[in-house]
Each structure stands twice: as structure tokens, then as C-alpha cells.
N, C-alpha and C positions, 0 to 999 in steps of 0.2 A: 501493500500499499502506499503511496507515495501524499506527500499534502504540500500542502500551497502556502509559499510566507502572504499575509496577510501585514499591508502598507499603511493598510489607516487605523482607526481606533471602529470599532463594530460601529457603535452608535454615532457615527459620524454619517450626514445623509451623500449618497452619491448625487452627484451634481450632473446636466443635463445641459448644452449651450443647444439655443434655439439655432433649427435651421435656416431660419433667415436675419441670423445676427450674423453681419460680414467682417473678416479680420482689418478693417478700417476703421473700425472706429462706430463709433455710432448709437444707437441704441446695441446694443449686447441684454438677454436674458436668459439667465439660468434657470431650468426647473430642480428638484431634488421630491419626489413625489415618495409621501410612506404612506401606511395604511389607513392615513384618517387625516392628515395632512399632507400639503401640498405647498411647500418654501419657492419662496420667488426672486431673485437677487438680478442683483445688475451681474455680469459676468467682467466689469472691465472695475469693479472695488468689492473683492468677496469678501472685507472682510466689514463690512459699509450695512446698512440693517439692512434685515430678510421679512418679506410681509409670507405671513405663512394663512392657507387658508382649506377649511374643508374639503375633504379630497371628493367628494358629492358638489360641492361648488364650484370645484376645478371642472370636476368633468361638465358642469353646469354652459357655462363661458367657457372650454373649449367643442363642444355640439353649435353654437353659436356662431364662435365668432366663425365655424367653420362654414354654415350657412352664409356669410357675409361675404 
């Protein structure tokens, strides 16, 4: 059996950058989805404030945005 080394604390969220965020600056958003809440932050300021919303509210927002 082999083991994989974990390089981050278990309770730290996994952040994903929006596919609409470019590399040239501007509006860059990252989200970290959890079972209860979704966290949202500015990818250029990872130590800055984090917005947290209920997972079902985030799902409703994404569905609405997809229709727009």
C-alpha cells in the first residue's frame, strides 16, 4: 500500500479559480465549495476578506447566472 503526502491542512478549503478570470489582472474570483457553505474571495488578495454563502443559495445563484 502506498500513501500520498498531504501538503495542506485538512480543514483548509480547496480554492478553484473562475474560468472567466484572466491572467491579465482585473476581476478574478475563486470559490471553495463545502458541504454547508461556499466561500468566495478575490484571487489577487488571497489573505483578504472571504464571503461565505449557504451551499443551496450558491446553487441558486449559479443556476440564475447560467440563464442570463
